[in-house]
C-alpha positions in Angstrom: 109.0 -81.1 12.5 108.1 -84.5 14.5 107.6 -87.4 12.3 104.0 -88.3 11.5 102.7 -84.8 11.6 102.0 -82.2 8.1 102.1 -78.2 8.6 98.9 -76.7 8.2 97.5 -73.1 8.4 93.6 -72.3 9.2 92.6 -69.2 7.5 89.8 -66.7 7.2 89.1 -66.1 3.2 87.2 -62.7 1.8 88.0 -60.9 4.7 90.9 -59.0 6.8 89.5 -59.7 9.8 89.9 -63.0 11.9 86.2 -65.0 12.1 84.5 -62.5 10.0 85.0 -64.7 6.4 84.9 -68.3 5.5 87.3 -70.3 7.1 89.9 -72.9 4.9 92.4 -75.5 6.7 95.4 -75.6 4.1 98.1 -78.7 4.6 101.2 -78.5 3.4 104.1 -80.9 1.9 100.8 -83.2 1.1 102.5 -85.4 -1.6 102.9 -88.5 0.6 99.1 -88.2 1.8 97.0 -90.6 0.6 93.5 -89.2 -0.8 91.6 -91.5 1.6 94.0 -89.5 4.4 93.2 -86.4 2.6 89.5 -87.1 3.2 90.0 -88.1 6.6 91.4 -84.9 7.5 88.9 -82.8 5.5 86.1 -85.0 7.6 87.8 -83.6 10.8 88.4 -80.3 10.2 84.5 -80.2 9.6 85.2 -77.2 7.4 83.6 -76.3 3.7 86.8 -76.8 2.6 90.5 -78.0 2.9 93.0 -78.0 0.8 96.2 -80.2 0.3 99.3 -78.4 -1.3 101.4 -80.8 -3.9 104.1 -80.6 -6.1 102.8 -79.3 -9.6 103.0 -82.1 -12.5 103.0 -78.9 -14.9 105.8 -77.0 -15.4 103.7 -73.7 -15.8 102.5 -74.4 -12.6 103.8 -72.9 -9.2 101.9 -75.5 -6.9 99.0 -78.1 -7.4 96.5 -78.3 -5.0 93.3 -80.7 -4.2 90.3 -79.9 -2.7 88.4 -81.8 -0.4 84.8 -80.8 1.5 84.0 -83.1 4.3 82.1 -85.3 1.8 84.5 -85.4 -1.5 86.9 -84.0 -4.1 86.4 -81.1 -5.9 87.8 -80.2 -9.1 87.9 -76.3 -8.2 86.6 -73.9 -5.8 87.2 -70.0 -4.8 87.8 -69.3 -1.2 89.8 -72.5 -1.0 92.2 -70.8 -4.4 92.4 -67.8 -2.6 93.3 -69.0 1.0 95.7 -71.6 -0.1 97.4 -68.7 -2.3 97.9 -66.8 0.9 98.9 -69.6 2.9 101.5 -70.6 0.5 102.9 -66.8 0.1 103.1 -66.2 3.8 105.0 -69.5 4.3 107.9 -67.8 2.4 107.3 -69.1 -1.2 108.2 -67.0 -4.3 106.1 -66.8 -7.0 107.7 -67.8 -10.1 106.4 -64.3 -11.5 106.0 -61.5 -9.2 102.3 -60.6 -8.5 101.2 -63.9 -10.5 100.6 -67.5 -9.5 99.4 -70.2 -11.5 97.4 -73.1 -9.4 97.2 -76.5 -10.9 93.8 -78.3 -9.5 91.1 -80.3 -10.9 89.6 -78.0 -13.8 93.3 -77.3 -15.0 95.4 -74.4 -14.3 93.8 -71.2 -12.4 95.7 -67.8 -12.8 96.0 -65.7 -10.1 97.2 -62.2 -9.6 97.4 -59.6 -6.7 95.2 -57.0 -6.7 95.8 -53.1 -7.8 96.4 -50.9 -4.4 93.9 -48.6 -6.1 91.2 -51.2 -6.4 89.9 -50.3 -3.1 90.9 -53.8 -1.3 93.8 -54.9 1.4 97.0 -54.7 0.6 97.9 -58.1 0.0 94.3 -59.4 -1.3 94.8 -61.7 -4.3 92.4 -62.4 -7.0 92.0 -65.6 -9.5 90.6 -65.8 -12.8 87.3 -67.4 -13.0 87.3 -70.9 -14.8 85.1 -71.3 -18.1 81.5 -72.1 -17.2 78.8 -73.7 -18.8 75.3 -72.4 -18.4 71.8 -74.2 -18.4 68.5 -72.0 -18.2 66.2 -72.9 -15.6 63.0 -74.5 -17.9 60.4 -72.0 -17.1 58.3 -74.9 -16.0 60.2 -75.2 -13.0 59.7 -71.1 -12.0 56.9 -71.8 -9.8 58.6 -74.7 -8.3 61.6 -72.2 -7.4 59.2 -69.5 -6.1 57.6 -71.8 -3.4 61.1 -73.5 -3.0 62.3 -70.1 -1.8 59.2 -69.1 -0.1 59.5 -65.9 -2.4 57.7 -63.9 -5.1 60.4 -61.5 -5.3 62.7 -63.4 -7.9 63.5 -61.5 -10.8 62.6 -63.8 -13.7 63.4 -61.2 -16.2 67.2 -62.3 -15.2 66.5 -66.3 -16.4 67.7 -68.7 -13.8 70.7 -70.5 -14.8 72.7 -73.6 -13.8 76.4 -72.6 -13.8 78.9 -74.6 -13.8 82.8 -73.5 -13.3 83.9 -77.2 -11.7 81.6 -76.3 -8.6 77.9 -76.1 -10.0 75.5 -73.5 -8.8 72.1 -72.1 -9.5 71.9 -68.4 -9.9 69.0 -66.9 -9.0 68.4 -63.0 -9.0 65.8 -61.5 -6.7 64.4 -57.9 -6.5 66.6 -56.3 -3.8 69.4 -57.1 -1.5 66.5 -57.0 1.1 64.6 -59.9 -0.4 67.5 -61.6 -0.5 68.5 -61.3 3.3 64.7 -62.2 3.8 64.6 -65.6 2.4 63.7 -68.3 4.6 63.7 -71.7 1.7 61.8 -74.8 2.4 64.9 -76.9 2.6 63.3 -79.8 1.0 61.4 -78.6 -1.7 64.7 -76.7 -2.7 66.4 -79.8 -2.5 64.3 -81.4 -5.1 65.2 -78.0 -7.7 69.1 -78.4 -7.3 68.9 -82.2 -7.8 66.6 -81.7 -11.2 69.3 -79.2 -12.1 72.7 -81.3 -11.4 74.0 -78.6 -8.8 74.8 -78.7 -5.3 73.2 -75.5 -4.1 71.6 -72.4 -4.9 73.6 -68.8 -5.1 71.1 -66.3 -4.6 71.9 -62.6 -5.2 70.0 -59.2 -5.0 71.2 -55.3 -5.8 71.7 -52.9 -2.8 70.5 -49.7 -3.4 73.1 -46.6 -4.7 75.3 -45.7 -1.8 74.6 -49.3 0.2 77.6 -51.5 1.4 78.3 -53.4 -1.9 76.8 -53.8 -5.4 74.8 -57.1 -4.6 74.1 -59.1 -1.5 74.6 -63.1 -2.4 73.3 -66.1 -0.4 74.7 -69.4 -0.8 72.1 -72.2 0.1 74.2 -75.6 -0.2 71.7 -78.3 -0.4 73.9 -81.5 -0.7 76.3 -83.3 -3.1 79.9 -82.8 -2.2 79.0 -79.0 -0.7 77.0 -80.7 2.3 74.0 -79.0 3.6 73.7 -75.5 5.1 74.5 -71.5 4.2 78.0 -70.9 2.9 79.6 -67.8 4.6 81.7 -66.7 1.7 81.8 -68.3 -1.9 84.2 -67.6 -4.4 82.8 -70.1 -7.0 79.6 -68.8 -6.6 80.7 -65.2 -7.3 82.7 -66.3 -10.3 79.5 -67.7 -11.8 77.4 -64.8 -10.4 79.8 -62.7 -12.3 80.0 -64.9 -15.7 76.2 -65.1 -16.0 76.1 -61.2 -15.3 78.1 -60.4 -18.5 76.3 -63.3 -20.6 72.8 -62.0 -19.8 74.7 -58.4 -20.4 73.5 -57.0 -16.6 77.4 -56.4 -15.7 76.7 -53.2 -13.4 80.3 -51.8 -14.3 83.9 -53.3 -15.1 84.0 -53.1 -11.5 82.0 -54.5 -8.9 81.4 -56.0 -5.1 79.6 -58.1 -3.3 78.8 -59.0 0.4 77.8 -62.4 1.6 77.6 -64.0 4.8 75.4 -61.2 6.5 72.6 -63.8 8.2 75.7 -65.8 9.0 77.6 -62.8 11.2 79.9 -62.8 9.1 81.5 -59.8 6.8 82.6 -61.4 3.7 83.6 -58.9 0.8 84.3 -60.0 -2.8 85.8 -57.9 -5.5 85.2 -58.7 -9.1 87.0 -57.3 -12.4 85.8 -57.8 -15.8 89.2 -57.4 -17.6 87.8 -57.4 -21.5 91.7 -56.9 -22.8 92.5 -60.4 -21.3 88.9 -62.0 -21.8 89.5 -62.4 -17.9 87.1 -62.2 -15.0 88.8 -61.8 -11.5 87.5 -62.9 -8.4 89.4 -61.4 -5.4 89.7 -60.6 -1.8 91.5 -60.3 1.4 92.7 -63.4 3.8 94.1 -63.5 7.1 95.7 -66.4 8.9 93.9 -67.7 12.4 95.5 -70.7 13.2 99.2 -72.0 12.3 100.5 -75.2 13.2 100.7 -79.1 12.3 98.2 -82.0 12.0 99.6 -85.2 14.3 98.7 -88.2 11.7 97.6 -91.4 13.1 
């Protein structure tokens, strides 16, 4: 490879169809890059996240990853975890243990495993074990402000809205139905105030589909500043991990396995598989990934 270049792949995550998931840039052999260089690359790609593969410092890990948005570094994020694993494996890396990977990142070690073929997902899809999360219920005095900010009277307050922080903090809110979720047209400045008051970076809204629908839940993730930037995220692993953890904490699990659809209003078709593994005390968040671009960056 020519001097002053680094290998990279751009992959689409939570889909097996190019352009229908959430894109991610993965930069290989990044040990020689400074944090400023990583941030400059992430700013230039203008994707929600760019990851950088490094040699692990923990002997239990297969690799180490640093995750950058256009605005800063994150200790953890879901779709970058899956997309990085996909890119690494596609490059020819052989895991220390077949069917398993251990990622070292800002929140520590994150386990990944190949999804079972009987799970209904594309062969070659992977799942990560959701990191531990902190749950902080939204005070009831903010309920009216939340309804006004989302411009919706369909919030299901029987499921307490909660700030959930697993390394990427989200305010998780349930609405009555998938249709209510899809029809949201929030007041961005008002929602930003709610997000800032709860110490999160965005709102993850979910609503149940009818039985026999395309998924168990419809999910939308509205990013309102901070390191996430501003806008709607196509498909979000950390938010779906937060949702899965909150459903368990609130004793609202729909089943041991369920699915979520995300990105619909953006013309995407993200598919997230969730599996509660009570035997091992883990919650797995998974999906397929596909490589769209394979090449190199030219560095200044």
